[in-house]
C-alpha positions as CSV (number, residue, x, y, z in Angstrom):
1,M,118.7,92.3,106.7
2,N,120.7,93.0,103.6
3,A,118.8,90.4,101.6
4,T,115.5,92.0,102.6
5,I,116.7,95.5,101.7
6,D,118.0,94.2,98.3
7,K,114.6,92.7,97.6
8,L,112.8,95.9,98.6
9,K,115.0,98.0,96.3
10,G,115.2,95.7,93.3
11,N,111.7,94.3,93.0
12,W,109.5,96.6,95.0
13,N,106.3,96.3,92.9
14,I,106.5,92.5,92.9
15,V,107.2,92.4,96.7
16,K,104.4,94.9,97.3
17,G,101.9,92.8,95.3
18,K,102.9,89.6,97.2
19,L,102.6,91.3,100.6
20,K,99.1,92.5,99.7
21,Q,98.2,88.9,98.7
22,E,99.6,87.4,101.9
23,Y,98.4,90.1,104.2
24,A,95.1,91.4,102.7
25,N,94.5,94.2,105.2
26,L,97.6,96.1,104.1
27,T,96.9,99.3,102.1
28,D,99.0,101.2,99.6
29,D,99.7,103.8,102.4
30,D,101.0,101.0,104.6
31,L,103.3,99.9,101.8
32,T,104.8,103.2,100.9
33,Y,108.5,102.5,100.4
34,T,111.1,105.2,100.7
35,E,114.7,104.1,100.3
36,G,116.6,104.2,103.6
37,Q,113.4,103.7,105.7
38,E,113.2,100.0,105.5
39,D,112.8,99.5,109.2
40,E,109.9,101.9,109.3
41,L,108.2,100.0,106.4
42,L,108.7,96.7,108.2
43,G,107.3,98.2,111.4
44,R,104.1,99.3,109.6
45,I,103.7,95.9,108.0
46,Q,104.3,94.2,111.3
47,R,101.7,96.3,113.1
48,K,99.1,95.8,110.4
49,A,99.7,92.1,109.8
50,G,100.1,91.2,113.4
51,K,103.3,89.2,112.6
52,A,106.8,89.3,114.0
53,K,109.3,91.4,112.1
54,S,111.5,88.3,111.5
55,E,108.5,86.5,110.0
56,I,107.9,89.3,107.6
57,K,111.6,89.5,106.6
58,R,111.6,85.7,106.0
59,F,108.5,86.1,103.7
60,I,110.2,88.9,101.7
61,D,113.4,87.0,101.5
62,S,111.6,83.9,100.2
63,L,110.2,85.8,97.2
């Protein structure tokens, strides 16, 4: 998951915008990022988007 964490840390505003485009039902609260809580963030996205965590990681890594 290191690549995913690096993406989250380095380009969060870009990643956040792309996630909102891909999964329109995500809110700003769903996408609140706190360093060190990447798994919690991915879990929130997973629940709201109805996708597997691995699929979300792949999407973020592809950005």
